N, C-alpha and C positions, 0 to 999 in steps of 0.2 A: 446187641449186637453177637451173631455167631461167627466161629472160623470158619473162613472159606476152604480152609484144608482139611481139618478133622472135625469139624460141626460143634467141637464145645464152644458152650456159652461166655464172650467176655464179660468182666466184671465191669464194674462202673466207670471207673476211672485206670481200665486197662489198656497198655499200647499195645501188648501183646499178648499169644495167645498161651494161656498157662499149660496147654499139653505140648503143642507143637513148635511153639516159638514164631509163630508166622504173625508179620504185624497187622497192627487193626485196619481195617478200608475205611480211608475217609471219604465221604462223602463232598462233594463239591458245589459250593452253594451253586454255581454257575451251572453244574449240570442239572439242580432240581428246578430252573427256573429258565435256561435258555438252550434250548436246542435247535434242531436247524431249522422246524416248525414251530413256534413259541406258542405256549397253550395262552389262551386269553382267560384271565381269571375275574370274577367279579369283584370278590375281596380277597382279606386274610385269611378267614376262615375255611375257604375253597382251595386256598393255597397249602393249609395245614393238614386240610383230609387229604388232599391230592399225596403231598410228600407223604403223610400213614401211611397209604396203601403203596409207595415205592418202597419204604422201608420195609413192610411187612412182604411184599412179594418178592422183597430180592433177599430176605430171611429164607424163606423158602424155597428160592428158585438155588440158593447156596448151597443147600442141603443135598440136592440132588446131582451135584458135581461130582464127580469120580475123582475119588482121593487119590493124590500121587503116588503113596507109594504102595498102590499097588498095580497089579496091572488087569485084576480083575473086577468084574462089575459089578459093586454093590450095590445093595438092597437101599431103596429110595428111604431116608428117614422123616418123614413127616412131620418131626418132633412130637410138639403136644397139638398143632393143630390139625385138621381136619380139612377132605377135601368134599365138597356139598355141590353136585349139578355141574360138575368141572371148576369150580369157581373155589379159591383156597379161603377157609375161613378160621382165621388166626382165634388162638387159644386164649384163655384168661392170662396167661404168663407173659404173652406173646405183646397183649394189649399192654399191659404193664408195663411192659419194656419200651413200647412207643410214649406211652404217657408221660416216662421218666425222660424221654429224649426231646419230646415237645419243646419243653421252656429252651432247651438249647437252640432248637430250629427255629423257634420265634424271635429268639435271639438274633440269630443269623439275618431273620429277616427284617428287623428291625434297624439290623445294621444297611441291609441294602437301601431300605427306604431311605435312612437318615442319610447315606454316603452321598457326597459332593459327586453329578456328573463329571467324568472326566473328558474334557475338550479328545483328546487323543484318543479315547476310546468311546466314540457315538455311538454305536452300535449297541456295546453292551448295556450303559446305563439307559438308551432310549427303550430297550427291550424289556430291560427290568420294569422300569415306567411304566410300558404297556401293560406287564405280567399285573399289578399292583391295581393299576386305575380303569382296567377294563377296556380298553383302545390303542390303537397305533398310534403316536404323534406320528406329525409331516415329519419331523426332523427324522423319524425312523425310516421314512418311506427316501425322503431326499434330505442327506444331513446337510446341504446348503438352505433348506428350505426356510432354518429358523433362522436365518442370517439377517441382520436389521439392513435397510437400505443405506449405501455409503453417502455420508454428510457430503453435502457441495463444500468443501474444505476452502477453495480458493472466495465464495461468498463468506464466510462466515473470516477469512483472514481479512477480507475489506470491510468487514463491519469493525472490525479490531483498528483497522488503520485509520477510518475514518472518525469514529470516535460520536462525537456531537453531531445531529442531524444525518443520521444514516439513512433514514426513510427519503427525506428530500434529496438524496441526491443517487438513492438509488432507482426514485422516480424521474428523475431528471437526466439519468444516463440509461432509463431502460433496461435495466440489466435483466427481466426477466425474459427479453425476448435475447435473440442471438448476435443484433447488429446492436451496436451501441449509438447513441443520440449524438452527435458531433455539435450540435447546436441546438443550446437552451438558452432563456434570459434567466440573469440572477440579478438581481438588482443590489446585492451588496457589492460583488465585482462590479458593477458599473460605478457605484459612487466612488469607493475605494479603490480600485484596481489593485496596483503595487502593494497597497496596506493591506486590502484582503489577501493579495496572495502571499504575505508577510506571516498573516494571522494562521495558513493553513499551509507553513512551512513551506513554501513553494519558490527558493531563494535564488535556484536557477533560472525560474521564467522573471526574477524581478531583474536579473543579471542582463539578460538577454535585452528586457525592453531598453534597461538605461544603455544598454552598448546602442541600438538600434537610434535613440534619442541622440546620440553624442554625432553617431555617424552623422544623421538629416542636420544637426546643429552644423557642422562641421562643413556641406554641402553648400547650406545656407547662407552661412559666413563667407567663404570663398566666393558665392555669384554676389554677395553683397544685394542680398533681396531680403533680409531679414527686418520681419516687423511683427509689432503684435497679432496680427491678424493670421498669420501663419504659426504662430505658435500657439493661439487658440484652435487651429485647425487640427495640430497634431493632438492635444490636450482631447479631444474631442473625438479624435479617431481612436485614439488608446481607450477613453469608454467605454465606445460602442464593439471594440474587439470585447474588450475584457465582460461585456455583458451577455454578448451573445455568443464568447467561446471559454468564456472561465469556466466553466462546469467541465466542458472537455481536459481542457488543459492539465484539472487536478484530477481528473480518469487518468491520464497520460502519466502525472507524477505518481500516481497510486499503482499504477500499473509496474511501473518502474521497480519502485520498493517491492511490490510481492516479486517479481522478477529476482531481486538481490537477496531478498532475505527466503530463500527456498532450496531445499538441500535436495540432493540427486534424485531422491525418493519421492519427490512430490509434498514434503511435509513444509509447511509456512513456519517460521518461527514469530511465533504470534505478541512474543514478550519484546524483541528488538522492534517489529511493526508498529508496537504502542507505543515504543518512544518516537520513533520516527515520524508517526503521522500525528491524528489530533490535531488540537490545535494550541496557539502559542501567544503570550504578550510578547515577550521576546522577541517572535518572530516580526511583533509590527514593530518594534522600537527598531530592528534591522534594517525595516524597510525605509523607514524614517530615514535612518543614517545614509541609505542608499541612493536617496532624493539628493539629502543635501551634498552630499558627494558629488553627484553627476550635476547640480548648479555651479559649486565651485570650479569643476573641471571645465564646464560648458563657459562661463561666465570669464574667470581669471585667465585660463589656458588658452581655449579656443580662441575664444572672441577675440583675445590679443593678442594671438598670434596669425587670424588671419582676417579677421576685419580691419578695414580703413574708415575711420570716421570720415563725414565729409564734413568742408570747411563751409560756413554759409557765410554769405556777403548780403548788407544790406548799407540803407542810408543814415542811419542812426542808432541807438541803442538807451536803453529808460529799463532801469530796474534789474540790471542783469540779461537784459534778452534787447537781441536785434530788434528793429522798429524797420520797417518799408523795406522787404527783405528784397534783395532784385540780384538779376546776373550780369545787366549790360550797366556800365556807365560812362561818363565823359572822360575826357582829358582832365579836367578842372573838377574833378567831384572827389571828395573825401572818403573813400571806403572803407567801410567799419565790416571786423570778419569775426567771426564765432566759430570756435571748436573745443570739441572732447577728448580727453584723452582716452585710448581703448579700456584702458585699468583706472580713472579716474583720479591719477594721481600725477602731480605737478612735477616741477623739475626744469632741467635747464634742456631746451629745445633750439632747433634751428629753423627759420621760414625762409623759401625759396621758394622767387619766381619764376617762372618757365615763359617763355614766348614761343608758341607751334606757330611755325610758319617754315613751312618748306623744311621740316627737321622741327628738332625743338633746342630752344638756345638758353641759358638760364642767363635772364634780365637782370635780377637783384635777389641778393639775399642777407639774410642777418640773422643773429644770434638773440635769444630771448630766455630768460627765465622767470617762472612763478613759483612759490610756497609750493613744496610738494602734497600740502593737503586741498590744493587745489585740483578740483578734475576737468576743469580746461579754464578757456581765456575770452574776452573778447576785450579787439583792439583795434586802431583804425592805421591806415596808411594812406597816403597820397596818388590818385590814379597814374599808373604809367601812361607817358607820353607820347606815345606812337598806338595808331589805331591796330588790333587782333586780337586775339583769342590768346588768354594767357592762363595757368593752373598755377595756383598754390599748394606747396607741399610742405607738412610740419612734418619735421624727420627728428628723430630720436634714437639714440643708439643704432644711428645706420640703417633706421627702420621707418618705411613712410609711416606713420600711425595716423595722419587727415591729408585730405585732400579736395580741393574745389576748382573749379572754372567759372572766368568770369572774362566778360568782353567788354574794349573800349571800342568804342566810336567816337567820330567828330563831334557828333552834336552833343548840347549839354544835357546831361541825364536827367536833373530834376530842377525844374525851369523853377517849380514855387519856390525854392531855397535862395533864389537871386533876386534881387531888386534892381529896377531899371531906371 
């Protein structure tokens, strides 16, 4: 390389001109490869040849520049080169100088080829790649063309939350469409209902159904219409609801969790979703505990507080059961009566007989007591000597725990029990 000021040749390792002290020009690698209209090259050899041409022409052009030290026009120095048909032909010495610089240039090319593409300057990296590989990448034309399609993070978060049987629930929910399927059949939910909900960690749903059951029990007990048929109907209705709507309930549960574990930027906390979702054997145990708690509250608390047991009447007793049950008797009959305490516990109680006639009057009353482990009592009394409607009430702790109605007529109630 030659000095652009005085034309003196630079030594190989010199950084300043030995004659005038001017700094050695630096050829920027970007200038060699990238311009306003980047040249497309087929291979490295073509790149090296083009750079050689630029270096040689640069040397000769530098010698034609007018030195700053004088105002007179100086003779153009051709150095050792010649001009042939308007083209500069480098001399042997110039060719040797270029050959010495080729390893450095090739090293720069290798560095460019091996250097990672910087995201902050895609134009430089893509155009450099275009120079080496002989084409213009799509990203050089459109910087966003090379970006991948965004992943549906919500779908991936749903998969993490569901855990087992992802495909089953995606099919039932019809996730591929814009409208979620609200009704689809789930056999596990139909047969197991609350236990299936516990398995899928839907503890809130378990609590809602238990609360609904307790409300229904309270209404039934208050109306005095409790029966095994009603209990069976409630159980069947619960199973059908879970069978048809269980999958949708699970979708709503999953959607609430996804909304809860999502940051303002729309990123889901999959680690927490994996913990809160999936399946759980402990959840099944929790559901069992919930059912046991419901049974205790319904029978021991609501039933005892709201239900008044019925006092049954009859003409006799056999092995702890009434025989010939009836509600009409004569003044000469011995009336057998039977009842159970709501909490199935005995103790002291009061028997009150009220006559219903133009109001209610107490006809008779007495106290009785049975062992605490007796759930109820079968006993007998003589029929009242006045015709009319009577009500027997069993009272304990000032609460009516059992009640029944019977009637007295002037005729003999049980004719077969008398001999004439």
